[in-house]
C-alpha positions in Angstrom: 0.0 0.1 0.2 1.4 3.6 -0.4 2.3 4.9 3.1 -0.9 7.7 2.9 -3.2 4.5 2.3 -2.1 2.8 5.3 -4.0 2.3 8.0 -1.2 4.2 9.8 -2.4 7.1 8.2 -6.9 5.9 8.4 -6.5 6.2 11.8 -4.8 9.3 12.5 -2.3 8.5 14.1 0.3 11.6 14.4 4.0 9.5 15.2 4.9 6.3 13.0 7.5 4.3 14.1 9.2 1.8 11.7 7.6 -0.9 13.0 3.7 0.8 12.3 5.4 1.8 8.3 7.0 -2.6 8.1 3.5 -3.1 9.3 1.8 -1.0 6.6 4.5 -1.9 3.8 3.5 -5.5 4.8 -0.4 -5.0 4.8 -1.0 -5.5 7.6 -2.0 -3.7 11.2 0.3 -2.0 13.1 0.8 -3.7 16.5 -0.7 -0.2 18.3 -4.7 -1.4 16.4 -6.7 -3.2 17.5 -9.1 -4.9 15.9 -11.8 -3.2 18.3 -10.0 -0.2 16.4 -10.9 -0.9 13.1 -15.0 -2.3 14.2 -14.7 1.8 15.7 -13.4 2.9 12.2 -16.5 1.1 10.5 -19.0 2.2 12.6 -18.4 5.9 12.6 -17.8 5.4 8.6 -21.7 3.9 8.5 -22.2 6.7 11.3 -24.9 9.5 11.4 -26.2 8.7 7.7 -22.6 9.0 6.3 -22.3 7.3 3.2 -18.5 7.1 2.9 -18.6 2.8 3.8 -20.9 2.7 0.4 -18.2 5.0 -1.6 -15.3 3.6 -0.4 -17.1 0.2 -1.6 -17.8 1.6 -5.0 -14.2 3.0 -5.5 -13.5 -1.3 -4.8 -15.7 -2.2 -7.5 -14.0 0.7 -9.4 -10.9 -0.5 -8.9 -11.9 -4.7 -9.7 -13.3 -3.2 -13.4 -10.5 -1.5 -14.4 -7.3 -4.2 -13.4 -9.9 -6.1 -15.7 -9.9 -4.2 -18.2 -5.7 -4.0 -17.9 -6.6 -0.2 -16.9 -3.1 0.6 -14.4 -3.5 1.4 -10.7 -0.7 4.1 -11.4 -3.6 5.4 -14.2 -6.6 5.0 -11.6 -4.6 6.7 -9.2 -4.0 9.6 -11.5 -7.5 9.9 -13.5 -9.0 10.2 -9.7 -6.0 13.3 -8.6 -6.9 15.0 -11.9 -10.6 15.1 -11.9 -10.6 15.9 -8.1 -8.0 18.9 -8.6 -11.1 20.0 -11.5 -13.7 19.6 -8.8 -15.4 16.7 -10.9 
């Protein structure tokens, strides 16, 4: 995972240790993040009528479809950033 998308950033950690970075590079949760923290995060994404969980789910479907069409992850992220800057 890119560092920006690592579990450390998702859960708002203000300080990163080497162990946290290593865990993120291995697509694992750092020792400082408990499974209960993950549950609370998911619940918060769904609370108060928020559709953030649905948006993340849709992005996963989009990523899978683009992967099936051999559209690279780099191109996908570039397109998302480009249109985010344009405000679309």
